[in-house]
KENUPA-50112 format. One record per residue (C-alpha): residue number from 1; x negated, y negated, z; residue in one letter. Coordinates in nm, 2 decimals. Each point is the difference from the previous one (the first is absolute). Layout:
REM residues N
(NUM; (X; Y; Z); A)
...
This chain:
REM residues 450
(1; (0.83; -2.65; 0.36); X)
(2; (-0.01; 0.34; -0.05); X)
(3; (-0.08; 0.11; -0.37); X)
(4; (0.29; 0.16; -0.18); X)
(5; (0.07; 0.35; -0.05); X)
(6; (-0.15; 0.15; -0.37); X)
(7; (0.22; 0.08; -0.25); X)
(8; (0.00; 0.38; -0.17); X)
(9; (-0.14; -0.04; -0.28); X)
(10; (0.18; 0.21; -0.30); X)
(11; (-0.10; 0.05; -0.37); X)
(12; (0.26; 0.05; -0.25); X)
(13; (-0.06; 0.18; -0.33); X)
(14; (0.24; 0.01; -0.30); X)
(15; (-0.02; -0.05; -0.34); X)
(16; (0.35; -0.17; -0.01); X)
(17; (-0.06; -0.38; 0.03); X)
(18; (0.37; -0.04; 0.15); X)
(19; (-0.04; 0.28; 0.27); X)
(20; (-0.32; -0.13; 0.12); X)
(21; (0.16; -0.34; 0.03); X)
(22; (0.28; 0.13; 0.20); X)
(23; (-0.22; 0.17; 0.23); X)
(24; (-0.26; -0.29; 0.11); X)
(25; (0.30; -0.21; 0.03); X)
(26; (0.20; 0.25; 0.25); X)
(27; (-0.33; 0.07; 0.19); X)
(28; (-0.13; -0.34; 0.00); X)
(29; (0.30; -0.13; 0.15); X)
(30; (0.03; 0.27; 0.26); X)
(31; (-0.35; -0.14; 0.13); X)
(32; (-0.23; 0.24; -0.20); X)
(33; (-0.31; -0.07; -0.19); X)
(34; (0.02; 0.14; -0.35); X)
(35; (-0.24; 0.08; -0.28); X)
(36; (0.14; 0.11; -0.33); X)
(37; (-0.21; 0.21; -0.25); X)
(38; (0.20; 0.12; -0.38); X)
(39; (-0.21; 0.26; -0.02); X)
(40; (-0.19; 0.27; 0.19); X)
(41; (-0.34; -0.12; -0.09); X)
(42; (0.07; -0.34; 0.07); X)
(43; (0.12; 0.14; 0.33); X)
(44; (-0.25; 0.17; 0.09); X)
(45; (-0.26; -0.32; -0.07); X)
(46; (0.22; -0.16; 0.28); X)
(47; (-0.03; 0.27; 0.27); X)
(48; (-0.40; 0.00; -0.06); X)
(49; (-0.02; -0.38; 0.10); X)
(50; (0.32; -0.01; 0.24); X)
(51; (0.11; 0.15; 0.27); X)
(52; (0.39; 0.17; -0.05); X)
(53; (0.21; 0.14; 0.25); X)
(54; (0.27; 0.12; -0.28); X)
(55; (-0.02; 0.04; -0.32); X)
(56; (0.33; 0.04; -0.19); X)
(57; (-0.01; 0.18; -0.32); X)
(58; (0.20; 0.11; -0.30); X)
(59; (-0.04; 0.31; -0.09); X)
(60; (0.00; 0.01; -0.39); X)
(61; (-0.24; -0.28; -0.12); X)
(62; (-0.19; 0.03; -0.36); X)
(63; (-0.36; 0.17; 0.05); X)
(64; (-0.01; 0.07; 0.36); X)
(65; (0.30; 0.11; 0.15); X)
(66; (0.10; -0.11; 0.38); X)
(67; (-0.07; 0.34; 0.10); X)
(68; (-0.35; -0.05; -0.10); X)
(69; (0.00; -0.29; 0.23); X)
(70; (0.14; 0.16; 0.26); X)
(71; (-0.29; 0.27; 0.01); X)
(72; (-0.25; -0.31; -0.05); X)
(73; (0.14; -0.14; 0.31); X)
(74; (0.02; 0.35; 0.24); X)
(75; (-0.35; 0.08; -0.14); X)
(76; (-0.18; -0.34; 0.07); X)
(77; (0.16; -0.25; 0.24); X)
(78; (0.09; 0.22; 0.33); X)
(79; (0.19; -0.33; 0.15); X)
(80; (0.23; -0.07; -0.30); X)
(81; (0.32; 0.15; -0.01); X)
(82; (0.20; 0.04; -0.33); X)
(83; (0.35; -0.01; -0.14); X)
(84; (0.19; 0.10; -0.33); X)
(85; (0.22; -0.16; -0.19); X)
(86; (0.16; 0.14; -0.29); X)
(87; (0.31; 0.01; -0.31); X)
(88; (0.02; 0.35; -0.05); X)
(89; (0.05; 0.15; 0.34); X)
(90; (-0.03; 0.40; 0.08); X)
(91; (-0.02; 0.21; 0.32); X)
(92; (-0.28; 0.17; -0.13); X)
(93; (-0.18; -0.35; -0.10); X)
(94; (0.03; -0.12; 0.36); X)
(95; (-0.11; 0.33; 0.12); X)
(96; (-0.31; -0.01; -0.24); X)
(97; (-0.02; -0.38; 0.12); X)
(98; (-0.01; 0.05; 0.35); X)
(99; (-0.24; 0.29; -0.06); X)
(100; (-0.24; -0.20; -0.16); X)
(101; (0.03; -0.27; 0.28); X)
(102; (0.30; -0.28; -0.02); X)
(103; (0.16; -0.07; 0.31); X)
(104; (0.32; -0.11; -0.20); X)
(105; (0.18; 0.06; -0.33); X)
(106; (0.28; -0.22; -0.10); X)
(107; (0.13; 0.00; -0.32); X)
(108; (0.13; -0.31; -0.18); X)
(109; (0.19; -0.22; -0.01); X)
(110; (-0.05; -0.03; 0.41); X)
(111; (0.17; -0.26; 0.18); X)
(112; (-0.18; -0.30; 0.25); X)
(113; (0.09; 0.22; 0.31); X)
(114; (-0.14; 0.33; -0.18); X)
(115; (-0.32; -0.15; -0.11); X)
(116; (-0.05; -0.17; 0.35); X)
(117; (0.13; 0.29; 0.20); X)
(118; (-0.27; 0.26; -0.16); X)
(119; (-0.26; -0.24; 0.02); X)
(120; (0.05; -0.04; 0.38); X)
(121; (0.00; 0.31; 0.02); X)
(122; (-0.32; 0.11; -0.16); X)
(123; (-0.19; -0.28; 0.18); X)
(124; (0.17; 0.12; 0.29); X)
(125; (-0.19; 0.36; -0.07); X)
(126; (-0.35; -0.19; -0.10); X)
(127; (0.01; -0.20; 0.38); X)
(128; (0.10; 0.36; 0.16); X)
(129; (-0.30; 0.15; -0.17); X)
(130; (-0.22; -0.32; 0.10); X)
(131; (0.13; 0.01; 0.39); X)
(132; (-0.08; 0.37; 0.01); X)
(133; (-0.34; -0.03; -0.15); X)
(134; (-0.08; -0.30; 0.27); X)
(135; (0.14; 0.20; 0.29); X)
(136; (-0.30; 0.11; 0.09); X)
(137; (-0.19; -0.30; 0.02); X)
(138; (0.32; -0.17; 0.14); X)
(139; (0.07; 0.24; 0.29); X)
(140; (0.13; -0.10; 0.36); X)
(141; (-0.02; -0.23; 0.18); X)
(142; (0.05; 0.05; 0.32); X)
(143; (-0.11; 0.18; 0.32); X)
(144; (0.15; 0.40; 0.02); X)
(145; (0.10; 0.06; -0.35); X)
(146; (0.31; -0.24; -0.04); X)
(147; (-0.07; -0.06; -0.34); X)
(148; (0.16; -0.30; -0.26); X)
(149; (-0.10; -0.26; -0.20); X)
(150; (0.35; -0.14; -0.08); X)
(151; (0.09; -0.34; 0.15); X)
(152; (0.27; 0.17; 0.22); X)
(153; (-0.29; 0.19; 0.16); X)
(154; (-0.24; -0.27; 0.02); X)
(155; (0.29; -0.15; 0.22); X)
(156; (-0.01; 0.27; 0.21); X)
(157; (-0.39; -0.01; 0.05); X)
(158; (-0.02; -0.31; 0.10); X)
(159; (0.30; 0.08; 0.26); X)
(160; (-0.24; 0.29; 0.11); X)
(161; (-0.30; -0.21; 0.06); X)
(162; (0.24; -0.28; 0.18); X)
(163; (0.10; 0.26; 0.23); X)
(164; (-0.30; 0.17; 0.06); X)
(165; (-0.18; -0.31; 0.19); X)
(166; (0.30; -0.01; 0.26); X)
(167; (0.12; 0.19; 0.25); X)
(168; (0.37; -0.05; -0.12); X)
(169; (0.24; 0.33; -0.03); X)
(170; (0.07; 0.09; -0.36); X)
(171; (0.34; 0.11; -0.18); X)
(172; (-0.08; 0.16; -0.32); X)
(173; (0.29; 0.06; -0.25); X)
(174; (0.07; 0.20; -0.31); X)
(175; (0.13; 0.29; -0.18); X)
(176; (-0.19; 0.38; 0.07); X)
(177; (-0.29; 0.06; -0.15); X)
(178; (-0.15; -0.36; -0.09); X)
(179; (-0.29; 0.01; 0.22); X)
(180; (0.12; -0.15; 0.34); X)
(181; (-0.25; 0.19; 0.23); X)
(182; (-0.29; -0.09; -0.26); X)
(183; (0.14; -0.38; 0.10); X)
(184; (-0.01; 0.10; 0.35); X)
(185; (-0.35; 0.16; -0.03); X)
(186; (-0.16; -0.33; -0.15); X)
(187; (0.17; -0.19; 0.24); X)
(188; (-0.21; 0.19; 0.27); X)
(189; (-0.35; 0.07; -0.15); X)
(190; (0.01; -0.41; -0.11); X)
(191; (0.08; -0.10; 0.35); X)
(192; (-0.18; -0.03; 0.27); X)
(193; (0.07; 0.34; 0.11); X)
(194; (-0.14; 0.16; -0.23); X)
(195; (-0.25; 0.21; 0.17); X)
(196; (0.30; 0.12; 0.25); X)
(197; (0.26; 0.27; -0.07); X)
(198; (0.26; -0.01; -0.26); X)
(199; (0.30; 0.25; 0.08); X)
(200; (0.26; 0.06; -0.24); X)
(201; (0.35; 0.12; 0.14); X)
(202; (0.29; 0.12; -0.22); X)
(203; (0.28; -0.09; 0.20); X)
(204; (0.22; 0.17; -0.19); X)
(205; (-0.19; 0.34; 0.00); X)
(206; (-0.01; 0.06; 0.37); X)
(207; (0.30; 0.13; 0.16); X)
(208; (0.19; -0.26; 0.20); X)
(209; (0.02; 0.21; 0.35); X)
(210; (-0.41; -0.01; -0.05); X)
(211; (-0.09; -0.32; -0.12); X)
(212; (-0.02; -0.15; 0.32); X)
(213; (-0.28; 0.21; 0.10); X)
(214; (-0.18; -0.01; -0.29); X)
(215; (-0.04; -0.39; -0.01); X)
(216; (0.01; -0.07; 0.37); X)
(217; (-0.21; 0.38; 0.12); X)
(218; (0.18; 0.14; 0.30); X)
(219; (-0.13; 0.14; 0.35); X)
(220; (-0.02; 0.33; 0.10); X)
(221; (0.33; 0.15; 0.10); X)
(222; (0.21; -0.29; -0.15); X)
(223; (0.18; 0.32; -0.18); X)
(224; (0.03; 0.36; -0.08); X)
(225; (-0.35; 0.09; -0.20); X)
(226; (-0.15; -0.30; 0.14); X)
(227; (-0.26; 0.18; 0.15); X)
(228; (-0.28; -0.29; 0.02); X)
(229; (0.01; -0.35; -0.09); X)
(230; (-0.06; -0.12; -0.30); X)
(231; (-0.06; -0.37; -0.17); X)
(232; (0.23; -0.12; -0.29); X)
(233; (-0.07; -0.18; -0.35); X)
(234; (0.01; -0.39; 0.21); X)
(235; (-0.30; 0.15; 0.26); X)
(236; (-0.20; 0.17; -0.33); X)
(237; (0.04; -0.31; -0.19); X)
(238; (-0.14; -0.25; 0.30); X)
(239; (-0.22; -0.29; -0.11); X)
(240; (0.16; 0.12; -0.39); X)
(241; (0.28; -0.02; -0.16); X)
(242; (0.32; 0.24; -0.01); X)
(243; (0.20; 0.01; -0.32); X)
(244; (0.36; 0.11; 0.07); X)
(245; (0.14; 0.10; -0.31); X)
(246; (0.37; -0.02; -0.13); X)
(247; (0.07; -0.15; 0.33); X)
(248; (0.36; -0.07; -0.08); X)
(249; (0.06; 0.37; 0.08); X)
(250; (-0.06; -0.01; 0.36); X)
(251; (0.26; 0.02; 0.25); X)
(252; (0.17; -0.26; 0.25); X)
(253; (-0.16; 0.10; 0.29); X)
(254; (-0.38; 0.06; -0.11); X)
(255; (0.08; -0.34; -0.20); X)
(256; (0.03; -0.18; 0.37); X)
(257; (-0.35; 0.19; 0.14); X)
(258; (-0.13; -0.14; -0.36); X)
(259; (0.07; -0.35; 0.09); X)
(260; (-0.11; 0.02; 0.38); X)
(261; (-0.36; 0.09; -0.17); X)
(262; (0.01; -0.30; -0.27); X)
(263; (0.09; -0.21; 0.28); X)
(264; (-0.20; 0.06; 0.30); X)
(265; (-0.28; 0.21; -0.14); X)
(266; (0.12; 0.29; 0.23); X)
(267; (0.13; 0.36; -0.04); X)
(268; (0.10; 0.26; 0.23); X)
(269; (-0.08; 0.35; -0.09); X)
(270; (0.30; 0.26; 0.07); X)
(271; (0.05; 0.14; 0.35); X)
(272; (-0.18; -0.32; 0.14); X)
(273; (0.09; -0.31; 0.12); X)
(274; (-0.31; -0.21; 0.01); X)
(275; (-0.07; -0.22; -0.29); X)
(276; (-0.31; 0.03; -0.17); X)
(277; (-0.14; -0.29; -0.22); X)
(278; (-0.15; 0.09; -0.42); X)
(279; (-0.13; -0.24; -0.20); X)
(280; (0.18; 0.10; -0.36); X)
(281; (0.06; -0.20; -0.25); X)
(282; (0.32; 0.10; -0.16); X)
(283; (0.08; 0.03; -0.37); X)
(284; (0.32; 0.14; -0.05); X)
(285; (0.18; 0.10; -0.39); X)
(286; (0.31; 0.08; -0.12); X)
(287; (0.17; 0.05; -0.33); X)
(288; (0.32; -0.09; 0.10); X)
(289; (0.17; -0.34; 0.06); X)
(290; (-0.04; -0.04; 0.37); X)
(291; (0.22; -0.35; -0.01); X)
(292; (0.25; 0.23; -0.08); X)
(293; (-0.04; 0.29; 0.27); X)
(294; (0.04; -0.30; 0.25); X)
(295; (0.33; -0.13; -0.14); X)
(296; (0.09; 0.39; 0.00); X)
(297; (-0.16; 0.01; 0.37); X)
(298; (-0.20; 0.26; -0.08); X)
(299; (-0.30; -0.19; 0.07); X)
(300; (-0.10; -0.24; 0.33); X)
(301; (0.03; -0.41; -0.16); X)
(302; (-0.24; -0.05; 0.26); X)
(303; (-0.26; 0.30; -0.13); X)
(304; (0.04; -0.14; -0.30); X)
(305; (-0.12; -0.34; 0.08); X)
(306; (-0.25; 0.21; 0.18); X)
(307; (-0.16; 0.17; -0.33); X)
(308; (0.12; -0.30; -0.28); X)
(309; (-0.29; -0.25; 0.14); X)
(310; (-0.20; 0.06; -0.33); X)
(311; (0.19; 0.14; -0.29); X)
(312; (-0.19; 0.19; -0.36); X)
(313; (0.26; 0.16; -0.23); X)
(314; (-0.21; 0.25; -0.21); X)
(315; (0.17; -0.04; -0.38); X)
(316; (0.10; 0.30; -0.16); X)
(317; (-0.14; 0.14; -0.31); X)
(318; (0.24; -0.14; -0.21); X)
(319; (-0.08; -0.31; 0.05); X)
(320; (-0.40; 0.04; -0.04); X)
(321; (0.04; 0.09; -0.35); X)
(322; (-0.40; -0.17; -0.03); X)
(323; (-0.10; 0.27; 0.25); X)
(324; (0.15; 0.37; -0.15); X)
(325; (-0.28; 0.04; -0.25); X)
(326; (-0.25; -0.15; 0.28); X)
(327; (0.12; 0.26; 0.24); X)
(328; (0.04; 0.32; -0.28); X)
(329; (-0.37; -0.05; -0.11); X)
(330; (-0.10; -0.07; 0.40); X)
(331; (0.20; 0.40; 0.10); X)
(332; (-0.14; 0.11; -0.36); X)
(333; (-0.37; -0.06; 0.09); X)
(334; (0.07; 0.15; 0.33); X)
(335; (0.20; 0.25; -0.04); X)
(336; (-0.31; 0.10; -0.30); X)
(337; (-0.26; -0.05; 0.25); X)
(338; (0.15; 0.24; 0.21); X)
(339; (-0.01; 0.28; -0.22); X)
(340; (-0.33; -0.07; -0.13); X)
(341; (0.13; -0.10; -0.35); X)
(342; (-0.01; -0.31; -0.27); X)
(343; (0.25; -0.19; 0.02); X)
(344; (0.33; 0.04; -0.24); X)
(345; (0.09; -0.30; -0.22); X)
(346; (0.35; -0.11; 0.00); X)
(347; (0.17; -0.04; -0.37); X)
(348; (0.13; -0.29; -0.11); X)
(349; (0.36; 0.13; 0.03); X)
(350; (-0.09; 0.11; 0.36); X)
(351; (-0.11; -0.35; 0.11); X)
(352; (0.34; -0.11; -0.14); X)
(353; (0.19; 0.24; 0.17); X)
(354; (-0.19; -0.06; 0.35); X)
(355; (0.06; -0.38; -0.03); X)
(356; (0.41; 0.10; -0.07); X)
(357; (0.07; 0.23; 0.27); X)
(358; (0.19; -0.15; 0.28); X)
(359; (-0.21; 0.20; 0.28); X)
(360; (0.27; 0.04; 0.22); X)
(361; (-0.23; 0.18; 0.24); X)
(362; (-0.28; -0.24; -0.02); X)
(363; (-0.37; 0.00; -0.01); X)
(364; (0.09; 0.34; 0.19); X)
(365; (0.14; 0.13; -0.32); X)
(366; (-0.26; -0.13; -0.23); X)
(367; (-0.29; 0.16; 0.19); X)
(368; (0.22; 0.32; 0.00); X)
(369; (0.06; -0.02; -0.42); X)
(370; (-0.41; -0.09; -0.04); X)
(371; (-0.10; 0.28; 0.23); X)
(372; (0.21; 0.23; -0.21); X)
(373; (-0.05; -0.10; -0.33); X)
(374; (-0.43; -0.01; 0.09); X)
(375; (0.04; 0.35; 0.17); X)
(376; (0.24; 0.22; -0.26); X)
(377; (-0.10; -0.23; -0.34); X)
(378; (-0.17; 0.19; -0.26); X)
(379; (-0.29; -0.23; -0.21); X)
(380; (-0.12; -0.33; 0.01); X)
(381; (0.32; -0.19; -0.04); X)
(382; (0.35; 0.02; 0.17); X)
(383; (0.26; -0.06; -0.23); X)
(384; (0.41; -0.06; 0.02); X)
(385; (0.04; 0.38; -0.01); X)
(386; (-0.25; 0.04; 0.29); X)
(387; (0.24; -0.28; 0.27); X)
(388; (0.26; 0.16; 0.20); X)
(389; (0.36; 0.05; -0.20); X)
(390; (0.19; -0.25; 0.27); X)
(391; (-0.27; -0.29; -0.12); X)
(392; (0.05; 0.05; -0.38); X)
(393; (0.39; 0.04; 0.02); X)
(394; (0.00; -0.29; 0.23); X)
(395; (-0.17; -0.24; -0.21); X)
(396; (0.11; 0.10; -0.32); X)
(397; (0.40; -0.06; 0.18); X)
(398; (-0.12; -0.35; -0.03); X)
(399; (0.04; -0.09; -0.34); X)
(400; (0.33; -0.22; -0.12); X)
(401; (0.37; 0.17; 0.00); X)
(402; (0.10; -0.14; -0.33); X)
(403; (-0.16; 0.24; -0.23); X)
(404; (0.18; 0.31; -0.13); X)
(405; (-0.12; 0.35; 0.08); X)
(406; (-0.15; 0.08; -0.30); X)
(407; (-0.24; -0.29; 0.01); X)
(408; (-0.07; 0.08; 0.38); X)
(409; (-0.08; 0.35; -0.12); X)
(410; (-0.24; -0.07; -0.31); X)
(411; (-0.15; -0.22; 0.21); X)
(412; (-0.06; 0.22; 0.26); X)
(413; (-0.11; 0.28; -0.26); X)
(414; (-0.23; -0.27; -0.17); X)
(415; (-0.20; -0.09; 0.39); X)
(416; (-0.04; 0.38; 0.05); X)
(417; (-0.15; 0.08; -0.32); X)
(418; (-0.20; -0.30; 0.04); X)
(419; (-0.14; 0.07; 0.36); X)
(420; (-0.07; 0.37; -0.10); X)
(421; (-0.18; -0.11; -0.31); X)
(422; (0.22; 0.10; -0.29); X)
(423; (0.00; 0.40; 0.17); X)
(424; (0.37; 0.09; -0.14); X)
(425; (-0.03; 0.30; 0.22); X)
(426; (-0.07; -0.15; 0.31); X)
(427; (0.23; -0.24; -0.07); X)
(428; (0.29; 0.25; -0.04); X)
(429; (-0.11; 0.13; 0.33); X)
(430; (-0.01; -0.31; 0.15); X)
(431; (0.36; -0.09; -0.16); X)
(432; (0.12; 0.40; 0.11); X)
(433; (0.09; 0.03; -0.37); X)
(434; (-0.12; 0.23; -0.31); X)
(435; (-0.21; -0.17; -0.23); X)
(436; (0.23; 0.09; -0.28); X)
(437; (0.28; -0.23; 0.20); X)
(438; (-0.35; -0.23; 0.02); X)
(439; (0.00; -0.03; -0.33); X)
(440; (0.38; -0.05; -0.09); X)
(441; (-0.06; -0.27; 0.24); X)
(442; (-0.22; -0.17; -0.17); X)
(443; (0.13; 0.02; -0.34); X)
(444; (0.33; -0.12; 0.15); X)
(445; (-0.20; -0.33; 0.16); X)
(446; (-0.16; -0.09; -0.33); X)
(447; (0.33; 0.03; -0.20); X)
(448; (0.16; -0.19; 0.26); X)
(449; (-0.32; -0.30; -0.07); X)
(450; (0.13; -0.30; -0.23); X)
């Protein structure tokens, strides 16, 4: 039997015994290992002797305040997160706490759901940072640059390994930008054909009237402009692998000719009726559902069955959350090396956005975003304002829909202030308002606090 997963360790610090008992009971029941301290001095002794993942501290305590504890943790414990709780909430207090290093700012009294949600958010940030820091050592695991350590990608790697050892045709499916060509290259370069050519053809990018000539070649005089014979991609790939990307976009007549190559290993150059033998392993890919195309009679069923001997599905990035930070670190390092500069650090809030974003463009979109950030960001740290606005707004829009407009506005203002370290001039610029309006909104928000 495998070892049980290690529990997250949480230290709760509050001079109110009732509050400590409440936090300990709620978190222990949720599977956390909880330590308690009634003041900052006791908390520091615990931290000196016990690895702690998260410190939950009250703000106002006798002698030494919770804010001092936050600063102590930030200055001395780089792998521990902090969360502030208080019965005296203000927007300015929240900004001060966040500037000092607190990831969350929870007001008393709080519900079980509010406590557990806040704890989970902070631990997610910690795990994201750990994953980003560990990324260079955990780098991918497959030839040709296909990257990932998630279970979904480990499954793909196992399938690639099995496919590489056979001569069978492979059909790779997946959304645009997931890395289907990288998977095809990994199959080729892990196979006995690795020393022979790998030829990639995007079927959708070649005009229909030229595709046959491009794939099979043509003889001299086969058509106007054919002044000499020319070999096609299949002949170029002889002995190796041809990758037919977007196979679902080929016309039915072309599909019939491809079927002959798969069945007999023979092709006819355009303008010739003499068949030629070729030894080519075919790997095809599509972002469409070929079964649906067969049903709609736009894709030949017999060709589908010939292609669909071994099927590998490359998952979308939204189903590979554990790989997002690994890929982000990989691309940041890659582009920083190309520019000859230092690899920028991703702030905790940026890590959270990267993990939460849906990535409709998959790995290709993430690569483009990281290239932009490395090239365009000034300084050594990438912060939320550096991200494309679409990403920031998309993630912000995922919050619950059961809050008032004033609550959403107040939280957004607080988040923006925190992201710029409390700089009201910069916050006003990002919010699109002047400083006077910002001051008024902050004052109004504080007046509505319980």
